[in-house]
CHARMM-style PDB file with segment names, atoms N, HN, CA, C and O in Angstrom:
ATOM      1  N   MET     1      -6.464   1.337   9.512  1.00  0.00      PROA
ATOM      2  CA  MET     1      -5.266   1.398  10.302  1.00  0.00      PROA
ATOM      3  C   MET     1      -5.527   2.284  11.511  1.00  0.00      PROA
ATOM      4  O   MET     1      -6.317   3.227  11.449  1.00  0.00      PROA
ATOM      5  N   GLU     2      -4.869   1.974  12.583  1.00  0.00      PROA
ATOM      6  HN  GLU     2      -4.228   1.208  12.633  1.00  0.00      PROA
ATOM      7  CA  GLU     2      -5.030   2.758  13.802  1.00  0.00      PROA
ATOM      8  C   GLU     2      -4.191   4.024  13.793  1.00  0.00      PROA
ATOM      9  O   GLU     2      -4.534   4.998  14.463  1.00  0.00      PROA
ATOM     10  N   GLU     3      -3.097   4.025  13.045  1.00  0.00      PROA
ATOM     11  HN  GLU     3      -2.819   3.234  12.500  1.00  0.00      PROA
ATOM     12  CA  GLU     3      -2.176   5.162  12.972  1.00  0.00      PROA
ATOM     13  C   GLU     3      -2.063   5.615  11.522  1.00  0.00      PROA
ATOM     14  O   GLU     3      -2.373   4.842  10.615  1.00  0.00      PROA
ATOM     15  N   PRO     4      -1.625   6.853  11.279  1.00  0.00      PROA
ATOM     16  CA  PRO     4      -1.406   7.303   9.896  1.00  0.00      PROA
ATOM     17  C   PRO     4      -0.355   6.454   9.180  1.00  0.00      PROA
ATOM     18  O   PRO     4       0.546   5.896   9.806  1.00  0.00      PROA
ATOM     19  N   VAL     5      -0.487   6.369   7.870  1.00  0.00      PROA
ATOM     20  HN  VAL     5      -1.219   6.823   7.361  1.00  0.00      PROA
ATOM     21  CA  VAL     5       0.455   5.633   7.035  1.00  0.00      PROA
ATOM     22  C   VAL     5       1.820   6.334   7.100  1.00  0.00      PROA
ATOM     23  O   VAL     5       1.927   7.534   6.845  1.00  0.00      PROA
ATOM     24  N   THR     6       2.847   5.573   7.441  1.00  0.00      PROA
ATOM     25  HN  THR     6       2.761   4.599   7.647  1.00  0.00      PROA
ATOM     26  CA  THR     6       4.196   6.123   7.533  1.00  0.00      PROA
ATOM     27  C   THR     6       5.026   5.675   6.330  1.00  0.00      PROA
ATOM     28  O   THR     6       4.618   4.796   5.571  1.00  0.00      PROA
ATOM     29  N   GLU     7       6.188   6.291   6.172  1.00  0.00      PROA
ATOM     30  HN  GLU     7       6.519   7.005   6.789  1.00  0.00      PROA
ATOM     31  CA  GLU     7       7.095   5.868   5.105  1.00  0.00      PROA
ATOM     32  C   GLU     7       7.519   4.418   5.320  1.00  0.00      PROA
ATOM     33  O   GLU     7       7.676   3.669   4.355  1.00  0.00      PROA
ATOM     34  N   GLU     8       7.703   4.023   6.558  1.00  0.00      PROA
ATOM     35  HN  GLU     8       7.575   4.631   7.341  1.00  0.00      PROA
ATOM     36  CA  GLU     8       8.061   2.632   6.863  1.00  0.00      PROA
ATOM     37  C   GLU     8       6.965   1.680   6.385  1.00  0.00      PROA
ATOM     38  O   GLU     8       7.266   0.634   5.809  1.00  0.00      PROA
ATOM     39  N   ASP     9       5.695   2.032   6.618  1.00  0.00      PROA
ATOM     40  HN  ASP     9       5.451   2.881   7.086  1.00  0.00      PROA
ATOM     41  CA  ASP     9       4.579   1.205   6.141  1.00  0.00      PROA
ATOM     42  C   ASP     9       4.624   1.074   4.621  1.00  0.00      PROA
ATOM     43  O   ASP     9       4.452  -0.015   4.073  1.00  0.00      PROA
ATOM     44  N   ILE    10       4.854   2.185   3.961  1.00  0.00      PROA
ATOM     45  HN  ILE    10       4.994   3.069   4.406  1.00  0.00      PROA
ATOM     46  CA  ILE    10       4.887   2.204   2.497  1.00  0.00      PROA
ATOM     47  C   ILE    10       6.006   1.309   1.976  1.00  0.00      PROA
ATOM     48  O   ILE    10       5.785   0.506   1.070  1.00  0.00      PROA
ATOM     49  N   LEU    11       7.188   1.437   2.533  1.00  0.00      PROA
ATOM     50  HN  LEU    11       7.367   2.089   3.270  1.00  0.00      PROA
ATOM     51  CA  LEU    11       8.339   0.664   2.050  1.00  0.00      PROA
ATOM     52  C   LEU    11       8.195  -0.827   2.316  1.00  0.00      PROA
ATOM     53  O   LEU    11       8.781  -1.633   1.594  1.00  0.00      PROA
ATOM     54  N   LYS    12       7.434  -1.214   3.327  1.00  0.00      PROA
ATOM     55  HN  LYS    12       6.957  -0.559   3.913  1.00  0.00      PROA
ATOM     56  CA  LYS    12       7.179  -2.642   3.577  1.00  0.00      PROA
ATOM     57  C   LYS    12       6.430  -3.283   2.414  1.00  0.00      PROA
ATOM     58  O   LYS    12       6.581  -4.478   2.160  1.00  0.00      PROA
ATOM     59  N   LEU    13       5.628  -2.497   1.712  1.00  0.00      PROA
ATOM     60  HN  LEU    13       5.506  -1.526   1.919  1.00  0.00      PROA
ATOM     61  CA  LEU    13       4.821  -3.024   0.620  1.00  0.00      PROA
ATOM     62  C   LEU    13       5.559  -3.086  -0.716  1.00  0.00      PROA
ATOM     63  O   LEU    13       5.049  -3.658  -1.680  1.00  0.00      PROA
ATOM     64  N   LYS    14       6.741  -2.508  -0.777  1.00  0.00      PROA
ATOM     65  HN  LYS    14       7.154  -2.044   0.006  1.00  0.00      PROA
ATOM     66  CA  LYS    14       7.506  -2.416  -2.023  1.00  0.00      PROA
ATOM     67  C   LYS    14       7.682  -3.758  -2.744  1.00  0.00      PROA
ATOM     68  O   LYS    14       7.540  -3.796  -3.966  1.00  0.00      PROA
ATOM     69  N   PRO    15       7.983  -4.856  -2.046  1.00  0.00      PROA
ATOM     70  CA  PRO    15       8.206  -6.130  -2.747  1.00  0.00      PROA
ATOM     71  C   PRO    15       6.955  -6.721  -3.423  1.00  0.00      PROA
ATOM     72  O   PRO    15       7.066  -7.699  -4.162  1.00  0.00      PROA
ATOM     73  N   MET    16       5.791  -6.153  -3.185  1.00  0.00      PROA
ATOM     74  HN  MET    16       5.701  -5.358  -2.585  1.00  0.00      PROA
ATOM     75  CA  MET    16       4.553  -6.750  -3.686  1.00  0.00      PROA
ATOM     76  C   MET    16       4.304  -6.521  -5.171  1.00  0.00      PROA
ATOM     77  O   MET    16       3.510  -7.244  -5.773  1.00  0.00      PROA
ATOM     78  N   GLY    17       4.962  -5.532  -5.780  1.00  0.00      PROA
ATOM     79  HN  GLY    17       5.607  -4.945  -5.292  1.00  0.00      PROA
ATOM     80  CA  GLY    17       4.698  -5.293  -7.195  1.00  0.00      PROA
ATOM     81  C   GLY    17       5.420  -4.074  -7.713  1.00  0.00      PROA
ATOM     82  O   GLY    17       6.403  -3.619  -7.128  1.00  0.00      PROA
ATOM     83  N   SER    18       4.924  -3.553  -8.814  1.00  0.00      PROA
ATOM     84  HN  SER    18       4.125  -3.923  -9.289  1.00  0.00      PROA
ATOM     85  CA  SER    18       5.480  -2.350  -9.413  1.00  0.00      PROA
ATOM     86  C   SER    18       5.252  -1.190  -8.440  1.00  0.00      PROA
ATOM     87  O   SER    18       4.114  -0.910  -8.063  1.00  0.00      PROA
ATOM     88  N   PHE    19       6.323  -0.522  -8.040  1.00  0.00      PROA
ATOM     89  HN  PHE    19       7.247  -0.750  -8.347  1.00  0.00      PROA
ATOM     90  CA  PHE    19       6.294   0.421  -6.921  1.00  0.00      PROA
ATOM     91  C   PHE    19       6.604   1.838  -7.373  1.00  0.00      PROA
ATOM     92  O   PHE    19       7.584   2.068  -8.081  1.00  0.00      PROA
ATOM     93  N   LEU    20       5.772   2.786  -6.966  1.00  0.00      PROA
ATOM     94  HN  LEU    20       4.976   2.599  -6.391  1.00  0.00      PROA
ATOM     95  CA  LEU    20       6.001   4.199  -7.223  1.00  0.00      PROA
ATOM     96  C   LEU    20       5.767   4.950  -5.920  1.00  0.00      PROA
ATOM     97  O   LEU    20       4.697   4.839  -5.322  1.00  0.00      PROA
ATOM     98  N   TYR    21       6.763   5.713  -5.477  1.00  0.00      PROA
ATOM     99  HN  TYR    21       7.633   5.803  -5.963  1.00  0.00      PROA
ATOM    100  CA  TYR    21       6.644   6.500  -4.253  1.00  0.00      PROA
ATOM    101  C   TYR    21       7.221   7.883  -4.525  1.00  0.00      PROA
ATOM    102  O   TYR    21       8.421   8.021  -4.763  1.00  0.00      PROA
ATOM    103  N   LEU    22       6.384   8.891  -4.492  1.00  0.00      PROA
ATOM    104  HN  LEU    22       5.409   8.778  -4.299  1.00  0.00      PROA
ATOM    105  CA  LEU    22       6.798  10.257  -4.761  1.00  0.00      PROA
ATOM    106  C   LEU    22       6.901  10.997  -3.422  1.00  0.00      PROA
ATOM    107  O   LEU    22       5.996  11.727  -3.019  1.00  0.00      PROA
ATOM    108  N   SER    23       8.026  10.782  -2.755  1.00  0.00      PROA
ATOM    109  HN  SER    23       8.762  10.189  -3.083  1.00  0.00      PROA
ATOM    110  CA  SER    23       8.219  11.315  -1.403  1.00  0.00      PROA
ATOM    111  C   SER    23       8.477  12.813  -1.386  1.00  0.00      PROA
ATOM    112  O   SER    23       8.364  13.445  -0.336  1.00  0.00      PROA
ATOM    113  N   MET    24       8.822  13.392  -2.535  1.00  0.00      PROA
ATOM    114  HN  MET    24       8.914  12.878  -3.388  1.00  0.00      PROA
ATOM    115  CA  MET    24       9.178  14.815  -2.566  1.00  0.00      PROA
ATOM    116  C   MET    24       7.956  15.733  -2.679  1.00  0.00      PROA
ATOM    117  O   MET    24       8.098  16.951  -2.569  1.00  0.00      PROA
ATOM    118  N   LEU    25       6.796  15.190  -2.892  1.00  0.00      PROA
ATOM    119  HN  LEU    25       6.681  14.200  -2.981  1.00  0.00      PROA
ATOM    120  CA  LEU    25       5.591  16.001  -3.009  1.00  0.00      PROA
ATOM    121  C   LEU    25       5.142  16.537  -1.653  1.00  0.00      PROA
ATOM    122  O   LEU    25       5.498  15.989  -0.610  1.00  0.00      PROA
ATOM    123  N   ARG    26       4.364  17.605  -1.678  1.00  0.00      PROA
ATOM    124  HN  ARG    26       4.076  18.051  -2.525  1.00  0.00      PROA
ATOM    125  CA  ARG    26       3.823  18.159  -0.426  1.00  0.00      PROA
ATOM    126  C   ARG    26       2.976  17.105   0.298  1.00  0.00      PROA
ATOM    127  O   ARG    26       3.006  17.002   1.524  1.00  0.00      PROA
ATOM    128  N   ALA    27       2.234  16.338  -0.475  1.00  0.00      PROA
ATOM    129  HN  ALA    27       2.210  16.422  -1.471  1.00  0.00      PROA
ATOM    130  CA  ALA    27       1.476  15.205   0.061  1.00  0.00      PROA
ATOM    131  C   ALA    27       2.064  13.950  -0.587  1.00  0.00      PROA
ATOM    132  O   ALA    27       1.578  13.522  -1.634  1.00  0.00      PROA
ATOM    133  N   PRO    28       3.106  13.347   0.018  1.00  0.00      PROA
ATOM    134  CA  PRO    28       3.770  12.176  -0.581  1.00  0.00      PROA
ATOM    135  C   PRO    28       2.775  11.067  -0.927  1.00  0.00      PROA
ATOM    136  O   PRO    28       1.913  10.717  -0.122  1.00  0.00      PROA
ATOM    137  N   PHE    29       2.907  10.535  -2.110  1.00  0.00      PROA
ATOM    138  HN  PHE    29       3.607  10.820  -2.764  1.00  0.00      PROA
ATOM    139  CA  PHE    29       1.966   9.585  -2.679  1.00  0.00      PROA
ATOM    140  C   PHE    29       2.686   8.300  -3.038  1.00  0.00      PROA
ATOM    141  O   PHE    29       3.835   8.328  -3.481  1.00  0.00      PROA
ATOM    142  N   PHE    30       2.005   7.161  -2.846  1.00  0.00      PROA
ATOM    143  HN  PHE    30       1.073   7.139  -2.486  1.00  0.00      PROA
ATOM    144  CA  PHE    30       2.580   5.902  -3.320  1.00  0.00      PROA
ATOM    145  C   PHE    30       1.528   5.097  -4.053  1.00  0.00      PROA
ATOM    146  O   PHE    30       0.326   5.252  -3.835  1.00  0.00      PROA
ATOM    147  N   LYS    31       2.017   4.228  -4.934  1.00  0.00      PROA
ATOM    148  HN  LYS    31       2.993   4.102  -5.112  1.00  0.00      PROA
ATOM    149  CA  LYS    31       1.147   3.349  -5.712  1.00  0.00      PROA
ATOM    150  C   LYS    31       1.898   2.051  -5.973  1.00  0.00      PROA
ATOM    151  O   LYS    31       3.078   2.062  -6.321  1.00  0.00      PROA
ATOM    152  N   ILE    32       1.204   0.943  -5.803  1.00  0.00      PROA
ATOM    153  HN  ILE    32       0.244   0.935  -5.520  1.00  0.00      PROA
ATOM    154  CA  ILE    32       1.780  -0.368  -6.069  1.00  0.00      PROA
ATOM    155  C   ILE    32       0.799  -1.138  -6.941  1.00  0.00      PROA
ATOM    156  O   ILE    32      -0.383  -1.247  -6.614  1.00  0.00      PROA
ATOM    157  N   ASP    33       1.295  -1.669  -8.045  1.00  0.00      PROA
ATOM    158  HN  ASP    33       2.255  -1.580  -8.310  1.00  0.00      PROA
ATOM    159  CA  ASP    33       0.472  -2.467  -8.942  1.00  0.00      PROA
ATOM    160  C   ASP    33       1.008  -3.885  -8.973  1.00  0.00      PROA
ATOM    161  O   ASP    33       2.193  -4.109  -9.220  1.00  0.00      PROA
ATOM    162  N   GLY    34       0.130  -4.834  -8.721  1.00  0.00      PROA
ATOM    163  HN  GLY    34      -0.833  -4.651  -8.521  1.00  0.00      PROA
ATOM    164  CA  GLY    34       0.460  -6.246  -8.830  1.00  0.00      PROA
ATOM    165  C   GLY    34      -0.381  -6.869  -9.936  1.00  0.00      PROA
ATOM    166  O   GLY    34      -1.146  -6.174 -10.604  1.00  0.00      PROA
ATOM    167  N   ASP    35      -0.244  -8.152 -10.125  1.00  0.00      PROA
ATOM    168  HN  ASP    35       0.378  -8.717  -9.582  1.00  0.00      PROA
ATOM    169  CA  ASP    35      -1.014  -8.828 -11.166  1.00  0.00      PROA
ATOM    170  C   ASP    35      -2.518  -8.788 -10.899  1.00  0.00      PROA
ATOM    171  O   ASP    35      -3.313  -8.693 -11.834  1.00  0.00      PROA
ATOM    172  N   TYR    36      -2.909  -8.861  -9.627  1.00  0.00      PROA
ATOM    173  HN  TYR    36      -2.263  -8.939  -8.868  1.00  0.00      PROA
ATOM    174  CA  TYR    36      -4.326  -8.964  -9.290  1.00  0.00      PROA
ATOM    175  C   TYR    36      -4.793  -7.912  -8.300  1.00  0.00      PROA
ATOM    176  O   TYR    36      -5.878  -8.044  -7.734  1.00  0.00      PROA
ATOM    177  N   PHE    37      -3.998  -6.867  -8.077  1.00  0.00      PROA
ATOM    178  HN  PHE    37      -3.117  -6.760  -8.537  1.00  0.00      PROA
ATOM    179  CA  PHE    37      -4.391  -5.846  -7.108  1.00  0.00      PROA
ATOM    180  C   PHE    37      -3.697  -4.513  -7.400  1.00  0.00      PROA
ATOM    181  O   PHE    37      -2.718  -4.447  -8.144  1.00  0.00      PROA
ATOM    182  N   HSD    38      -4.232  -3.465  -6.795  1.00  0.00      PROA
ATOM    183  HN  HSD    38      -5.027  -3.519  -6.190  1.00  0.00      PROA
ATOM    184  CA  HSD    38      -3.642  -2.125  -6.837  1.00  0.00      PROA
ATOM    185  C   HSD    38      -3.757  -1.551  -5.429  1.00  0.00      PROA
ATOM    186  O   HSD    38      -4.766  -1.745  -4.751  1.00  0.00      PROA
ATOM    187  N   ILE    39      -2.721  -0.848  -4.997  1.00  0.00      PROA
ATOM    188  HN  ILE    39      -1.902  -0.691  -5.548  1.00  0.00      PROA
ATOM    189  CA  ILE    39      -2.722  -0.168  -3.701  1.00  0.00      PROA
ATOM    190  C   ILE    39      -2.267   1.266  -3.969  1.00  0.00      PROA
ATOM    191  O   ILE    39      -1.322   1.488  -4.726  1.00  0.00      PROA
ATOM    192  N   LYS    40      -2.935   2.229  -3.355  1.00  0.00      PROA
ATOM    193  HN  LYS    40      -3.702   2.048  -2.740  1.00  0.00      PROA
ATOM    194  CA  LYS    40      -2.454   3.603  -3.466  1.00  0.00      PROA
ATOM    195  C   LYS    40      -2.943   4.408  -2.274  1.00  0.00      PROA
ATOM    196  O   LYS    40      -3.949   4.080  -1.646  1.00  0.00      PROA
ATOM    197  N   GLU    41      -2.210   5.465  -1.983  1.00  0.00      PROA
ATOM    198  HN  GLU    41      -1.392   5.731  -2.493  1.00  0.00      PROA
ATOM    199  CA  GLU    41      -2.623   6.358  -0.904  1.00  0.00      PROA
ATOM    200  C   GLU    41      -1.614   7.471  -0.725  1.00  0.00      PROA
ATOM    201  O   GLU    41      -0.539   7.459  -1.324  1.00  0.00      PROA
ATOM    202  N   ILE    42      -1.967   8.410   0.086  1.00  0.00      PROA
ATOM    203  HN  ILE    42      -2.841   8.420   0.572  1.00  0.00      PROA
ATOM    204  CA  ILE    42      -1.101   9.519   0.462  1.00  0.00      PROA
ATOM    205  C   ILE    42      -0.523   9.222   1.834  1.00  0.00      PROA
ATOM    206  O   ILE    42      -1.250   8.834   2.749  1.00  0.00      PROA
ATOM    207  N   LYS    43       0.792   9.404   1.979  1.00  0.00      PROA
ATOM    208  HN  LYS    43       1.382   9.719   1.236  1.00  0.00      PROA
ATOM    209  CA  LYS    43       1.453   9.205   3.275  1.00  0.00      PROA
ATOM    210  C   LYS    43       0.792  10.108   4.305  1.00  0.00      PROA
ATOM    211  O   LYS    43       0.526  11.280   4.036  1.00  0.00      PROA
ATOM    212  N   GLY    44       0.529   9.560   5.480  1.00  0.00      PROA
ATOM    213  HN  GLY    44       0.745   8.608   5.698  1.00  0.00      PROA
ATOM    214  CA  GLY    44      -0.077  10.327   6.557  1.00  0.00      PROA
ATOM    215  C   GLY    44      -1.561  10.060   6.744  1.00  0.00      PROA
ATOM    216  O   GLY    44      -2.116  10.374   7.796  1.00  0.00      PROA
ATOM    217  N   ASN    45      -2.215   9.480   5.731  1.00  0.00      PROA
ATOM    218  HN  ASN    45      -1.763   9.225   4.876  1.00  0.00      PROA
ATOM    219  CA  ASN    45      -3.616   9.099   5.905  1.00  0.00      PROA
ATOM    220  C   ASN    45      -3.703   7.872   6.802  1.00  0.00      PROA
ATOM    221  O   ASN    45      -2.707   7.177   7.001  1.00  0.00      PROA
ATOM    222  N   GLY    46      -4.855   7.610   7.329  1.00  0.00      PROA
ATOM    223  HN  GLY    46      -5.665   8.175   7.167  1.00  0.00      PROA
ATOM    224  CA  GLY    46      -5.047   6.469   8.215  1.00  0.00      PROA
ATOM    225  C   GLY    46      -5.562   5.235   7.517  1.00  0.00      PROA
ATOM    226  O   GLY    46      -6.135   4.352   8.156  1.00  0.00      PROA
ATOM    227  N   HSD    47      -5.366   5.160   6.202  1.00  0.00      PROA
ATOM    228  HN  HSD    47      -4.901   5.877   5.683  1.00  0.00      PROA
ATOM    229  CA  HSD    47      -5.866   4.014   5.444  1.00  0.00      PROA
ATOM    230  C   HSD    47      -5.108   3.883   4.124  1.00  0.00      PROA
ATOM    231  O   HSD    47      -4.380   4.786   3.710  1.00  0.00      PROA
ATOM    232  N   PHE    48      -5.299   2.734   3.478  1.00  0.00      PROA
ATOM    233  HN  PHE    48      -5.890   2.001   3.814  1.00  0.00      PROA
ATOM    234  CA  PHE    48      -4.824   2.496   2.109  1.00  0.00      PROA
ATOM    235  C   PHE    48      -6.050   2.313   1.245  1.00  0.00      PROA
ATOM    236  O   PHE    48      -7.095   1.886   1.736  1.00  0.00      PROA
ATOM    237  N   TRP    49      -5.942   2.624  -0.019  1.00  0.00      PROA
ATOM    238  HN  TRP    49      -5.093   2.971  -0.418  1.00  0.00      PROA
ATOM    239  CA  TRP    49      -6.958   2.267  -0.994  1.00  0.00      PROA
ATOM    240  C   TRP    49      -6.441   1.002  -1.668  1.00  0.00      PROA
ATOM    241  O   TRP    49      -5.359   1.007  -2.256  1.00  0.00      PROA
ATOM    242  N   VAL    50      -7.210  -0.078  -1.585  1.00  0.00      PROA
ATOM    243  HN  VAL    50      -8.088  -0.081  -1.108  1.00  0.00      PROA
ATOM    244  CA  VAL    50      -6.793  -1.359  -2.154  1.00  0.00      PROA
ATOM    245  C   VAL    50      -7.913  -1.886  -3.052  1.00  0.00      PROA
ATOM    246  O   VAL    50      -9.074  -1.938  -2.648  1.00  0.00      PROA
ATOM    247  N   ALA    51      -7.551  -2.270  -4.257  1.00  0.00      PROA
ATOM    248  HN  ALA    51      -6.607  -2.228  -4.585  1.00  0.00      PROA
ATOM    249  CA  ALA    51      -8.485  -2.938  -5.170  1.00  0.00      PROA
ATOM    250  C   ALA    51      -7.889  -4.303  -5.488  1.00  0.00      PROA
ATOM    251  O   ALA    51      -6.737  -4.409  -5.908  1.00  0.00      PROA
ATOM    252  N   VAL    52      -8.690  -5.345  -5.281  1.00  0.00      PROA
ATOM    253  HN  VAL    52      -9.626  -5.258  -4.940  1.00  0.00      PROA
ATOM    254  CA  VAL    52      -8.229  -6.718  -5.489  1.00  0.00      PROA
ATOM    255  C   VAL    52      -9.234  -7.441  -6.374  1.00  0.00      PROA
ATOM    256  O   VAL    52     -10.445  -7.334  -6.179  1.00  0.00      PROA
ATOM    257  N   HSD    53      -8.714  -8.180  -7.353  1.00  0.00      PROA
ATOM    258  HN  HSD    53      -7.730  -8.267  -7.512  1.00  0.00      PROA
ATOM    259  CA  HSD    53      -9.581  -9.003  -8.197  1.00  0.00      PROA
ATOM    260  C   HSD    53     -10.320  -9.992  -7.305  1.00  0.00      PROA
ATOM    261  O   HSD    53      -9.722 -10.579  -6.403  1.00  0.00      PROA
ATOM    262  N   LYS    54     -11.606 -10.180  -7.544  1.00  0.00      PROA
ATOM    263  HN  LYS    54     -12.092  -9.703  -8.277  1.00  0.00      PROA
ATOM    264  CA  LYS    54     -12.438 -10.989  -6.646  1.00  0.00      PROA
ATOM    265  C   LYS    54     -11.957 -12.427  -6.467  1.00  0.00      PROA
ATOM    266  O   LYS    54     -12.273 -13.052  -5.455  1.00  0.00      PROA
ATOM    267  N   GLU    55     -11.216 -12.958  -7.408  1.00  0.00      PROA
ATOM    268  HN  GLU    55     -10.959 -12.450  -8.231  1.00  0.00      PROA
ATOM    269  CA  GLU    55     -10.717 -14.326  -7.279  1.00  0.00      PROA
ATOM    270  C   GLU    55      -9.376 -14.404  -6.551  1.00  0.00      PROA
ATOM    271  O   GLU    55      -8.831 -15.495  -6.378  1.00  0.00      PROA
ATOM    272  N   HSD    56      -8.838 -13.259  -6.122  1.00  0.00      PROA
ATOM    273  HN  HSD    56      -9.280 -12.373  -6.263  1.00  0.00      PROA
ATOM    274  CA  HSD    56      -7.525 -13.223  -5.480  1.00  0.00      PROA
ATOM    275  C   HSD    56      -7.556 -12.395  -4.196  1.00  0.00      PROA
ATOM    276  O   HSD    56      -6.641 -11.616  -3.929  1.00  0.00      PROA
ATOM    277  N   THR    57      -8.600 -12.568  -3.415  1.00  0.00      PROA
ATOM    278  HN  THR    57      -9.343 -13.201  -3.632  1.00  0.00      PROA
ATOM    279  CA  THR    57      -8.746 -11.789  -2.187  1.00  0.00      PROA
ATOM    280  C   THR    57      -7.705 -12.138  -1.125  1.00  0.00      PROA
ATOM    281  O   THR    57      -7.603 -11.444  -0.114  1.00  0.00      PROA
ATOM    282  N   CYS    58      -6.936 -13.192  -1.337  1.00  0.00      PROA
ATOM    283  HN  CYS    58      -7.019 -13.757  -2.159  1.00  0.00      PROA
ATOM    284  CA  CYS    58      -5.865 -13.542  -0.409  1.00  0.00      PROA
ATOM    285  C   CYS    58      -4.844 -12.416  -0.293  1.00  0.00      PROA
ATOM    286  O   CYS    58      -4.144 -12.320   0.714  1.00  0.00      PROA
ATOM    287  N   TYR    59      -4.753 -11.564  -1.312  1.00  0.00      PROA
ATOM    288  HN  TYR    59      -5.322 -11.643  -2.130  1.00  0.00      PROA
ATOM    289  CA  TYR    59      -3.808 -10.447  -1.267  1.00  0.00      PROA
ATOM    290  C   TYR    59      -4.149  -9.447  -0.165  1.00  0.00      PROA
ATOM    291  O   TYR    59      -3.252  -8.789   0.362  1.00  0.00      PROA
ATOM    292  N   VAL    60      -5.405  -9.322   0.186  1.00  0.00      PROA
ATOM    293  HN  VAL    60      -6.134  -9.856  -0.242  1.00  0.00      PROA
ATOM    294  CA  VAL    60      -5.796  -8.410   1.269  1.00  0.00      PROA
ATOM    295  C   VAL    60      -5.112  -8.837   2.564  1.00  0.00      PROA
ATOM    296  O   VAL    60      -4.577  -7.997   3.288  1.00  0.00      PROA
ATOM    297  N   GLU    61      -5.124 -10.106   2.855  1.00  0.00      PROA
ATOM    298  HN  GLU    61      -5.559 -10.788   2.267  1.00  0.00      PROA
ATOM    299  CA  GLU    61      -4.484 -10.609   4.073  1.00  0.00      PROA
ATOM    300  C   GLU    61      -2.961 -10.456   4.001  1.00  0.00      PROA
ATOM    301  O   GLU    61      -2.331 -10.121   5.004  1.00  0.00      PROA
ATOM    302  N   LYS    62      -2.372 -10.692   2.847  1.00  0.00      PROA
ATOM    303  HN  LYS    62      -2.884 -10.964   2.032  1.00  0.00      PROA
ATOM    304  CA  LYS    62      -0.916 -10.522   2.691  1.00  0.00      PROA
ATOM    305  C   LYS    62      -0.508  -9.070   2.936  1.00  0.00      PROA
ATOM    306  O   LYS    62       0.501  -8.809   3.590  1.00  0.00      PROA
ATOM    307  N   ILE    63      -1.282  -8.139   2.418  1.00  0.00      PROA
ATOM    308  HN  ILE    63      -2.102  -8.351   1.886  1.00  0.00      PROA
ATOM    309  CA  ILE    63      -1.014  -6.713   2.639  1.00  0.00      PROA
ATOM    310  C   ILE    63      -1.122  -6.377   4.119  1.00  0.00      PROA
ATOM    311  O   ILE    63      -0.271  -5.675   4.665  1.00  0.00      PROA
ATOM    312  N   LYS    64      -2.146  -6.867   4.753  1.00  0.00      PROA
ATOM    313  HN  LYS    64      -2.838  -7.437   4.309  1.00  0.00      PROA
ATOM    314  CA  LYS    64      -2.359  -6.621   6.184  1.00  0.00      PROA
ATOM    315  C   LYS    64      -1.199  -7.164   7.016  1.00  0.00      PROA
ATOM    316  O   LYS    64      -0.734  -6.494   7.939  1.00  0.00      PROA
ATOM    317  N   ILE    65      -0.733  -8.358   6.704  1.00  0.00      PROA
ATOM    318  HN  ILE    65      -1.110  -8.902   5.954  1.00  0.00      PROA
ATOM    319  CA  ILE    65       0.380  -8.974   7.446  1.00  0.00      PROA
ATOM    320  C   ILE    65       1.665  -8.153   7.267  1.00  0.00      PROA
ATOM    321  O   ILE    65       2.391  -7.932   8.236  1.00  0.00      PROA
ATOM    322  N   LEU    66       1.950  -7.702   6.049  1.00  0.00      PROA
ATOM    323  HN  LEU    66       1.360  -7.881   5.262  1.00  0.00      PROA
ATOM    324  CA  LEU    66       3.147  -6.908   5.803  1.00  0.00      PROA
ATOM    325  C   LEU    66       3.139  -5.593   6.583  1.00  0.00      PROA
ATOM    326  O   LEU    66       4.154  -5.207   7.161  1.00  0.00      PROA
ATOM    327  N   VAL    67       2.016  -4.918   6.598  1.00  0.00      PROA
ATOM    328  HN  VAL    67       1.190  -5.232   6.129  1.00  0.00      PROA
ATOM    329  CA  VAL    67       1.927  -3.634   7.292  1.00  0.00      PROA
ATOM    330  C   VAL    67       1.994  -3.812   8.807  1.00  0.00      PROA
ATOM    331  O   VAL    67       2.601  -2.997   9.502  1.00  0.00      PROA
ATOM    332  N   GLU    68       1.382  -4.857   9.311  1.00  0.00      PROA
ATOM    333  HN  GLU    68       0.889  -5.519   8.746  1.00  0.00      PROA
ATOM    334  CA  GLU    68       1.364  -5.068  10.761  1.00  0.00      PROA
ATOM    335  C   GLU    68       2.657  -5.651  11.314  1.00  0.00      PROA
ATOM    336  O   GLU    68       2.866  -5.644  12.527  1.00  0.00      PROA
ATOM    337  N   SER    69       3.535  -6.159  10.437  1.00  0.00      PROA
ATOM    338  HN  SER    69       3.365  -6.165   9.452  1.00  0.00      PROA
ATOM    339  CA  SER    69       4.768  -6.779  10.924  1.00  0.00      PROA
ATOM    340  C   SER    69       5.816  -5.749  11.290  1.00  0.00      PROA
ATOM    341  OT1 SER    69       6.913  -6.108  11.718  1.00  0.00      PROA
TER     342      SER     69
END
């Protein structure tokens, strides 16, 4: 990502799966679990950590589209 992860970026990903966002922490953390992927990171970093099952790499593009929209 070109800019740090914002709360708006995090909330855009909420519909993708099981969502956990701990905004009250000193370093706010989020995690999203789907059937074939996991996303996690700390708000303010310039990236997401994404793990996708090798047969479902289409989720990488879906995540990218949601964040860029």
